[in-house]
N, C-alpha and C positions, 0 to 999 in steps of 0.2 A: 504494501499499500504505500503511495505516494504520501511523505510526511504533510507537504502543502500541496492544495489545489493546481492544477496543471497552470504553470503560466506561458506566456510567450516570449520567448528570446528575443531581445532587443528591443521590445515594446518600452516606448519613453511615456506612452497615453496610452489610457484605457482604449480609446477608437484603434490606435495601433493593434491592440491585441484583439482585434474583432477580424478573424482571418478563417474564412471556411476554406480550407485546404486542408491537404495530408502531408504532414512535413516533419518527420520524426526530430528532425535537426533544430527545429524550432521549440521542444520540451524544455522546460527548465521546472524544476521543483525545488523552490526555495521561497522562505519568506519575502515579501516586501517586493513583488514582483507583480505584474499584471495579470490577472486570469486570463487566460486563453478563452474566449467568449464568442458566441454565434456559428460556431461550427457545428456541421449536420451530423448524426450518429455515425454515417459511413466514414465521414473523414477522422472523428473521433479513435473509431474501431482500428482503420489502418494506422493511425499517427501511434497509437498507443502499440500495436503489433508489431510496428517495426522499430518503436524506440529503445528497446535493448534487448534483442533476442537470444541472445547469450542467458540470459534471467528471465527467459519464457515471460515478457511483460506481454501484457494483454489489459484491454478497458474491463474495470472492474464489473463483476457480475452482481445481480442482484442479490444471489447468497453471500459472495463475499461484503459486498457492503452491509447485510444483515449482522455478520459474524463480527464486523469491526462495532455495529450499532451494539450488540448484545454485551460486547466487553466493556465497552463506556458506560451501560449502566448496571456494572455489575461490580461486584468488590474491589476487583483490578483495575477498574474504572475510576471517571467521575462519579458515578452512581447517581446521576440526576441529567437536568438535559443540560446539554453543552450550550454555552453561550454563542448566538450565532453570529457570525461574521459579516457586521454592517459597514464595512466599510464603503463608503459613497464612491470610491473611484476604484472598486473593484481589485482591492492590491489582495494579495494572500497573507494569511498569518495576523491576522487582526481578530479581533471581539468585537468592536464596534468600528467607530468612524476614525479615531487615532490611537486606541491600545493596540501594541503589538505582541507578538507570540511571547516575549522573553519579560514581559511586566505581570505582575499578580492579577491584573484584570484580563488581561492579554491570555494569560494560560487557561482561564475558566473556559475558553473557544477550543481547547484540545480536551481529548477523549480521557484524558487521565486526569485533567485539572491543573498538570503541571507542564514544562517545556519537554518531556519526554514523549508526548502523546501524539497523535494526530490531529491533525486544524482544516478547517473549513469543509467540514461535512454539513455543517448547517449556514444556510448564507451564501455568501460571497456571489459568485457567477452561475453559470449553467453546470449543475451536477447532473451527468447521465450516469446510468450503469448498463448492462449490454443484458437483455431478456427480450422474449418475444412472444405473441401469443399467437394460434393460428388467426385468429380474426386480422392481425397487423401482416402476414404475408398473403394475403387473398389482394389486396390492391397492389401489387407487385412493392413498390419502395415507399409508397407513401413519402415523408419526409425526409427519411432516415438516408436513402441514397446509398443502402449497402450493397444493393443489388447491381447498381450503377459500376460499383467499384470491383464486387467479387460477384461473378455473373450468375453463378449457381450456389449463392452461398447458404442457404436452407437446405439442398440437398447434397452436399458436399460434407461427408463427414470428420473433413480432417478440423472443420470450423466447431465440432458439437460442445467440445468442453470449454469454449470462450464466451459460451452465454446460457443463460438459463432458460428453458423451454416450457411454457404454460400451456395448458390445454382447452384454457379459457376460450370464447369464441366473441366477447364481448368486453370491452377494456374494463366496465367496472364487476366484473365477476372478483373483484379481490380476494372471495375465499375459497380462490381455485389456488391458491399460493402455493409454493415450495417451503418446505420445513426449513427454517432457518433464514428466509429472506427478509424478515422483518415486516412484511406487507399486510399480512392480514391483522396484525396489531396496530395497524397504521390505518388501514379504511375504514368505512366505505370511502369511495371517490368520486370527486365531481369534477366537471371539465371547468377548465381556467385556460381560456385560448385554445391555443393548440395540445395543451398537457393536460392529465389526470393529476390532482394532487389529493393527498387524504382530506377530510371536510372536519 
């Protein structure tokens, strides 16, 4: 798990970090950098996959996010809701607009409540995880563009271990969760623009 939300290498403004392309050379996982924003799922998946192949890097799956969330809410973590990264410029490693990760307030945005934890799981910029439902493959690509990049993505077994597969045919069937993905505890969901969020 990246300690901080993925940033865009070389961006000096939030706008410069709004790049919808697949480019693993632009990945930076550090505090106080601009979060990579407005990237579609297909490009995020390809970038994550190509980032550190020797370490088997990949886009986080729902169940992997769930594992981090459960650990955060356990005796080994902060054991309460982590503070949202509310930085208005979408900088990584903040607890609010100006409290960085290494301060006592900033550490409350960590999964452990101190500097050793994982930051930016709440708030920040666009958080994506890799999972799909039967419903999401019916309309080909939708907004993800995964099939534009990988022609037979859902039919090629090489990719199976890099996403969680759901049997639901409707986005809002949150009760069709996979054990460990933490969505059953978060639902039900409501539509907010193009995305489904917990209500």
